[in-house]
C-alpha positions as CSV (number, residue, x, y, z in Angstrom):
1,M,40.7,87.3,-61.3
2,R,38.4,88.0,-64.2
3,L,39.3,86.1,-67.3
4,I,40.3,88.1,-70.4
5,L,37.8,87.7,-73.2
6,L,39.2,85.7,-76.1
7,F,37.5,88.1,-78.5
8,L,36.0,91.3,-77.4
9,F,33.4,91.2,-80.1
10,S,32.8,89.5,-83.5
11,L,35.0,91.7,-85.7
12,Q,37.8,90.3,-87.8
13,L,41.0,91.3,-86.1
14,S,43.6,92.8,-88.4
15,F,46.5,95.2,-88.4
16,S,46.0,98.8,-89.7
17,Q,44.8,99.4,-93.2
18,N,46.1,101.8,-95.8
19,L,43.2,104.2,-96.1
20,V,42.2,107.3,-97.9
21,L,39.4,109.4,-96.4
22,Q,38.4,111.0,-99.6
23,G,36.8,114.4,-99.8
24,V,36.5,114.8,-96.0
25,N,36.3,118.0,-94.0
26,V,39.0,117.9,-91.3
27,V,38.4,119.2,-87.7
28,P,42.0,119.1,-86.5
29,V,41.1,120.4,-83.0
30,N,44.7,121.8,-82.4
31,T,43.3,124.9,-84.1
32,N,39.8,126.3,-84.1
33,T,39.1,125.7,-87.8
34,I,37.8,123.3,-90.4
35,I,39.9,122.3,-93.4
36,K,37.3,121.6,-96.1
37,G,37.6,119.1,-98.9
38,C,40.7,117.0,-98.0
39,D,42.0,113.5,-98.8
40,V,43.5,112.1,-95.6
41,F,46.0,109.3,-96.2
42,I,46.5,106.7,-93.4
43,K,49.3,104.2,-93.5
44,G,50.8,102.0,-90.7
45,G,48.2,103.2,-88.2
46,K,49.2,106.9,-88.6
47,I,48.2,109.9,-90.7
48,E,50.5,109.8,-93.7
49,K,49.5,113.0,-95.5
50,I,46.6,115.5,-95.9
51,I,46.1,117.0,-99.3
52,P,43.3,118.8,-101.2
53,A,40.7,116.4,-102.4
54,S,41.2,114.8,-105.8
55,S,39.0,112.7,-108.1
56,L,42.0,110.8,-109.4
57,P,42.3,107.1,-108.7
58,Y,44.7,106.1,-106.0
59,A,47.1,103.3,-105.7
60,K,45.5,99.9,-105.4
61,N,47.0,99.2,-102.0
62,Y,44.8,102.0,-100.4
63,T,41.2,101.4,-99.5
64,V,39.1,104.5,-100.3
65,V,36.4,105.6,-98.0
66,D,34.0,108.1,-99.6
67,C,33.7,111.0,-97.1
68,Q,31.9,113.6,-99.1
69,N,29.9,115.9,-96.8
70,K,31.4,114.2,-93.7
71,Y,33.7,115.5,-91.0
72,V,36.7,113.8,-89.3
73,M,37.9,114.7,-85.9
74,P,40.2,113.0,-83.3
75,G,38.6,110.1,-81.4
76,L,37.1,110.9,-78.1
77,A,38.8,110.2,-74.7
78,D,36.6,109.2,-71.7
79,M,38.8,110.4,-68.8
80,H,36.8,109.0,-65.9
81,A,35.6,105.5,-66.8
82,H,34.5,102.7,-64.5
83,F,34.6,99.3,-66.2
84,P,31.5,97.2,-65.4
85,D,31.6,94.6,-62.7
86,E,30.0,91.2,-63.0
87,K,26.7,92.5,-61.5
88,S,26.4,95.3,-64.0
89,P,23.6,95.0,-66.6
90,I,26.1,95.9,-69.3
91,Q,29.1,93.5,-69.3
92,L,32.7,94.2,-70.4
93,Q,32.3,93.1,-74.0
94,E,29.3,95.3,-74.6
95,Y,30.8,98.2,-72.7
96,L,33.9,98.3,-74.9
97,K,31.9,97.8,-78.1
98,L,29.5,100.7,-77.3
99,N,32.4,103.0,-76.5
100,L,34.1,102.3,-79.8
101,A,30.8,102.6,-81.7
102,A,30.3,106.1,-80.2
103,G,33.8,107.2,-81.3
104,V,35.7,106.7,-78.0
105,T,39.2,105.6,-78.8
106,T,40.8,106.3,-75.4
107,I,39.6,105.3,-71.9
108,R,41.2,106.2,-68.5
109,S,40.0,103.5,-66.1
110,M,39.5,105.0,-62.7
111,R,38.6,101.7,-61.0
112,G,41.6,99.7,-62.2
113,E,41.9,96.0,-61.6
114,E,44.8,93.7,-62.5
115,Y,43.0,92.0,-65.4
116,Q,42.8,95.4,-67.1
117,L,46.6,95.5,-67.5
118,A,46.6,92.5,-69.8
119,L,43.6,93.8,-71.6
120,R,45.3,97.2,-72.1
121,D,48.5,95.5,-73.4
122,S,46.5,93.3,-75.8
123,V,44.7,96.4,-77.2
124,R,48.0,98.3,-77.6
125,S,49.5,95.4,-79.5
126,Q,46.4,95.3,-81.6
127,K,45.5,91.8,-80.6
128,K,42.1,93.0,-79.4
129,V,39.8,95.6,-80.8
130,A,38.9,98.1,-78.1
131,P,39.7,101.7,-77.1
132,N,43.2,102.3,-75.8
133,I,43.2,102.0,-72.0
134,Y,45.1,103.7,-69.2
135,V,44.7,101.8,-65.9
136,S,44.7,103.1,-62.3
137,Y,45.9,101.4,-59.2
138,V,43.2,102.2,-56.7
139,L,44.6,103.1,-53.3
140,S,42.9,101.9,-50.1
141,D,40.9,104.5,-48.2
142,K,41.6,102.6,-44.9
143,D,44.2,104.8,-43.3
144,S,44.8,102.3,-40.5
145,L,46.4,100.0,-43.1
146,W,49.0,102.6,-44.0
147,T,52.6,103.0,-42.8
148,K,55.7,104.5,-44.4
149,D,56.9,101.0,-45.4
150,S,53.5,99.9,-46.7
151,V,53.2,103.1,-48.8
152,E,56.5,102.4,-50.4
153,K,55.6,98.8,-51.0
154,I,52.3,99.7,-52.6
155,V,53.7,102.4,-54.9
156,S,56.7,100.3,-56.0
157,N,54.5,97.3,-56.6
158,A,52.1,99.4,-58.8
159,K,55.1,100.6,-60.7
160,L,56.5,97.1,-61.1
161,K,53.1,95.8,-62.4
162,K,53.0,98.8,-64.9
163,Y,49.9,100.5,-63.7
164,D,49.6,103.9,-65.5
165,F,48.8,106.0,-62.3
166,L,47.5,105.8,-58.8
167,K,43.9,106.7,-57.9
168,Y,43.3,108.4,-54.6
169,L,39.9,107.7,-53.1
170,G,40.2,109.3,-49.6
171,G,40.9,108.5,-46.0
172,I,44.7,109.1,-45.9
173,N,46.0,111.3,-43.1
174,A,48.5,114.1,-43.6
175,T,51.5,112.0,-42.5
176,N,50.7,109.1,-44.8
177,M,49.9,111.5,-47.7
178,N,53.4,112.9,-47.3
179,Y,54.8,109.4,-47.5
180,L,52.7,108.8,-50.6
181,V,53.8,112.0,-52.3
182,E,57.5,111.2,-51.6
183,S,57.2,107.6,-52.8
184,C,55.4,108.7,-56.0
185,K,58.2,111.1,-56.8
186,K,60.8,108.4,-56.2
187,N,59.0,105.9,-58.3
188,K,57.8,108.4,-61.0
189,M,54.2,107.5,-60.5
190,S,51.4,110.1,-60.7
191,I,48.3,110.5,-58.5
192,A,44.8,111.4,-59.7
193,G,41.4,111.1,-58.1
194,H,39.1,112.5,-55.5
195,A,40.3,115.8,-53.8
196,Y,42.7,115.2,-50.9
197,N,40.8,115.9,-47.7
198,R,38.1,117.4,-50.0
199,S,40.4,120.3,-50.8
200,L,41.3,121.3,-54.3
201,L,44.3,123.3,-53.1
202,R,45.7,120.5,-51.0
203,S,45.4,118.2,-54.0
204,V,47.3,120.6,-56.2
205,D,50.0,120.9,-53.5
206,A,50.3,117.1,-53.3
207,G,51.0,117.0,-57.0
208,F,47.7,115.5,-58.2
209,T,47.7,115.4,-62.0
210,S,43.9,115.6,-62.1
211,V,41.1,116.2,-59.6
212,E,37.8,114.5,-60.2
213,H,34.2,115.7,-60.0
214,Y,32.9,119.3,-59.8
215,Q,32.5,119.6,-56.0
216,P,36.1,120.5,-55.1
217,V,36.1,123.4,-57.5
218,L,32.7,124.7,-56.3
219,G,33.8,124.3,-52.7
220,L,36.9,126.3,-53.2
221,Y,35.0,129.1,-55.0
222,M,32.3,129.3,-52.3
223,K,34.9,129.3,-49.5
224,D,36.9,132.2,-51.0
225,S,35.6,133.7,-54.2
226,L,37.9,136.8,-53.9
227,S,41.0,134.6,-54.2
228,F,39.7,132.4,-57.0
229,N,41.6,134.1,-59.8
230,K,44.8,133.4,-57.8
231,N,43.8,129.8,-57.5
232,I,43.1,129.5,-61.2
233,A,46.7,130.7,-61.8
234,L,48.0,128.1,-59.4
235,L,46.1,125.3,-61.2
236,K,47.7,126.4,-64.5
237,E,51.1,126.7,-63.0
238,K,51.0,123.2,-61.4
239,Q,49.3,121.8,-64.6
240,T,46.5,120.2,-62.6
241,A,43.6,119.0,-64.8
242,L,40.0,118.9,-63.8
243,C,37.3,116.3,-64.8
244,P,33.9,117.5,-63.5
245,T,31.8,114.4,-64.5
246,L,28.6,116.4,-64.6
247,S,26.3,114.0,-66.3
248,F,26.4,111.5,-63.5
249,Y,25.3,114.1,-61.0
250,H,22.6,115.6,-63.2
251,V,21.1,112.1,-63.4
252,Y,21.4,111.6,-59.6
253,S,19.8,115.1,-59.0
254,F,16.6,113.5,-60.3
255,R,15.9,116.4,-62.6
256,F,14.9,114.2,-65.6
257,T,11.6,112.6,-66.3
258,N,11.4,108.9,-67.2
259,E,10.7,109.9,-70.8
260,E,13.8,112.1,-70.9
261,L,16.0,109.4,-69.5
262,L,14.8,106.9,-72.1
263,K,15.7,109.5,-74.9
264,R,19.3,110.0,-73.8
265,N,21.9,109.5,-76.4
266,G,22.6,105.8,-77.0
267,M,19.6,104.4,-75.2
268,Q,18.4,103.0,-78.5
269,H,21.5,100.8,-78.6
270,V,21.0,99.1,-75.2
271,S,18.7,96.1,-74.6
272,K,15.3,96.4,-73.0
273,K,16.7,94.3,-70.1
274,V,19.4,97.0,-69.5
275,S,16.8,99.8,-69.8
276,D,14.4,98.1,-67.4
277,E,17.2,97.5,-64.9
278,W,18.3,101.1,-65.0
279,M,14.8,102.3,-64.6
280,K,14.3,100.1,-61.6
281,E,17.6,101.3,-60.0
282,Y,16.6,104.9,-60.7
283,S,13.1,104.6,-59.3
284,E,14.5,103.0,-56.1
285,A,17.1,105.8,-55.7
286,V,14.4,108.4,-56.1
287,S,12.1,106.7,-53.6
288,G,14.8,106.1,-51.1
289,T,15.9,109.8,-51.3
290,Q,12.3,111.0,-51.0
291,K,11.8,108.8,-47.9
292,Q,15.0,110.1,-46.4
293,M,14.4,113.8,-47.1
294,G,10.7,113.9,-46.6
295,D,9.2,117.3,-47.2
296,N,12.7,118.7,-47.9
297,F,13.1,116.5,-51.1
298,E,12.3,119.3,-53.5
299,T,13.9,122.2,-51.7
300,K,16.9,120.6,-50.0
301,Y,17.8,118.0,-52.6
302,K,16.6,118.8,-56.1
303,A,16.8,122.6,-55.8
304,S,20.1,122.4,-54.0
305,Y,21.6,120.4,-56.8
306,Q,20.4,122.9,-59.4
307,K,21.9,125.8,-57.5
308,Q,25.2,123.9,-57.2
309,F,25.2,123.4,-61.0
310,S,24.4,127.0,-61.7
311,D,27.1,128.2,-59.3
312,F,29.7,125.8,-60.7
313,N,28.9,126.7,-64.3
314,R,30.0,130.3,-63.7
315,V,33.4,129.3,-62.5
316,F,33.7,126.4,-64.9
317,K,33.5,128.8,-67.9
318,K,36.0,131.2,-66.4
319,M,38.5,128.5,-65.6
320,T,38.3,127.1,-69.1
321,D,38.6,130.6,-70.7
322,D,41.7,131.2,-68.5
323,G,43.4,128.0,-69.7
324,V,42.9,125.4,-66.9
325,L,43.2,122.0,-68.5
326,M,39.6,120.5,-68.7
327,L,39.0,116.9,-69.3
328,L,35.7,115.2,-70.1
329,S,33.8,112.2,-68.9
330,P,30.1,111.6,-68.0
331,D,31.2,109.0,-65.4
332,D,29.4,105.6,-65.4
333,G,25.9,105.0,-63.9
334,F,22.4,104.3,-65.0
335,F,21.3,106.1,-68.2
336,N,24.9,107.0,-69.0
337,V,25.3,104.7,-72.0
338,P,28.9,103.8,-72.4
339,G,30.5,106.0,-75.0
340,F,27.3,107.6,-76.1
341,S,26.9,109.6,-72.9
342,M,30.0,111.6,-73.8
343,V,27.6,113.7,-75.8
344,E,25.4,114.2,-72.8
345,E,28.4,115.5,-70.9
346,M,29.2,117.8,-73.8
347,K,25.7,119.3,-73.7
348,L,26.2,120.2,-70.1
349,Y,29.5,121.9,-70.9
350,K,27.6,123.8,-73.5
351,Q,25.0,124.8,-70.9
352,A,27.9,126.2,-68.8
353,G,28.8,128.5,-71.7
354,L,31.8,126.7,-73.2
355,T,32.3,127.0,-76.9
356,N,32.0,124.0,-79.2
357,Y,35.7,124.2,-79.8
358,Q,36.5,124.2,-76.1
359,I,34.3,121.2,-75.6
360,L,35.9,119.3,-78.5
361,K,39.4,120.0,-77.0
362,A,38.3,118.8,-73.6
363,A,37.1,115.5,-75.2
364,T,40.2,114.9,-77.4
365,L,43.4,117.0,-77.4
366,N,43.3,117.9,-73.7
367,A,43.5,114.2,-72.8
368,A,46.6,113.8,-74.9
369,V,48.1,116.9,-73.3
370,Y,47.3,115.4,-69.9
371,F,49.2,112.2,-70.7
372,K,52.0,114.3,-72.3
373,E,51.3,112.4,-75.6
374,D,49.9,115.3,-77.7
375,K,52.7,114.8,-80.2
376,S,51.3,111.3,-80.9
377,W,47.5,111.7,-80.7
378,G,44.6,114.0,-79.8
379,S,44.6,116.0,-83.0
380,I,44.6,115.5,-86.8
381,A,48.1,116.2,-88.3
382,V,50.7,114.3,-90.3
383,G,52.4,111.7,-88.1
384,Q,49.6,111.5,-85.5
385,K,48.0,108.1,-84.7
386,A,44.9,107.4,-86.8
387,N,42.4,107.2,-83.9
388,L,39.6,109.2,-85.5
389,L,35.9,109.8,-85.5
390,L,34.0,110.2,-88.8
391,L,30.8,112.3,-88.4
392,N,27.9,113.1,-90.7
393,A,27.7,116.8,-89.6
394,N,29.9,119.6,-88.4
395,P,30.7,119.4,-84.6
396,L,32.0,123.0,-84.5
397,E,28.6,124.1,-85.7
398,N,26.5,122.1,-83.3
399,I,28.0,120.0,-80.5
400,D,25.0,117.6,-80.8
401,N,26.6,116.6,-84.2
402,V,29.1,114.5,-82.3
403,S,26.3,112.0,-81.9
404,K,25.9,111.7,-85.7
405,V,28.6,109.0,-86.0
406,E,29.4,107.3,-89.3
407,G,32.3,105.3,-88.2
408,T,35.4,105.1,-86.0
409,I,39.0,104.6,-87.1
410,L,41.1,102.8,-84.5
411,N,44.9,102.3,-85.1
412,G,44.3,103.0,-88.8
413,K,41.5,100.5,-89.3
414,Y,38.0,101.7,-90.2
415,Y,34.8,100.4,-88.5
416,S,31.4,101.7,-89.5
417,Q,29.0,102.3,-86.6
418,K,26.6,99.9,-88.2
419,E,29.3,97.2,-88.2
420,L,30.1,97.8,-84.6
421,L,26.5,97.7,-83.4
422,K,25.2,94.7,-85.4
């Protein structure tokens, strides 16, 4: 079992501060608006009050942060994260630090391991400084290992150990899937992950709370475009969320030049060793695919991916407009810098035609709605947790402005980006 880090990084641990974000422009996200010129009071890790900005001095027990010409929005939620393993060029400590520096205050771990449970609990009790974590129990994709009794044992054990949800990878036949669904209902555990039998509708019928990656949506549309509106209504009725993870696939489509990859958001914050390792992996992946595809590399690989993206974008925009709950994550892989690649995913949502407001909701409030915790976090309102992102420009005006981070507020404590990255 991986040992938990004694300290995640060299920041002084402390409980929440009493803060005033003075003169800040509020992007609440629960409405499509900006509230200009506010003083946001934070006490006990929560938003205490929001009032018009004042030049009057405040009580001495509040730390004032000058936020003139700055914008505050809810912290970002990466809803399809994979923590690094020991072979990764970016290790856990750096991974969590980069996420927080980019404004990510919530992570849904889709490759859960038991050590992450202790880490999650240490973060929630404010003993460690890192984004809040939701941990998956990853189900085996070896169907031969499954029986009715083993399914019940697995689910009840995951419940006992307090995993937040189960992740489905694949490989379970219909009989065992029925056992799994029944056991999850009995144990009040939810399932999320890859589409069951590669079918979005079967996943919805099985009660998945979210389906990952763009392919199940595209597959359903291409199979029966005439019934797609009916299927959208079903997703809304069953409250099934979608997390397309587009950035990962755009990188693996090999559409970017080396120069473009090196300019992706956050690359300036990783070491040359990491950059070189990623470029080596990327070059080997390109060469391997070219060798496998031969003369069909451009037409049957690169061009095929671009057509898929174009087709998906059309239905993605419609589903979002029609109220399907969209989540956001770039997924993890080379040239997806932890935390900072959230903006790369947002740019792809923008290319699909989503409004800046829809993108911000997908990256913040929708995650809280997904966890049924939107009364506690995901927007800016009195009583909400003070997990916030302070920006130097308006994200509703230009989604690229989410990359212009001044600082992150986690559990009511302010960290400047410079402090986090030093």
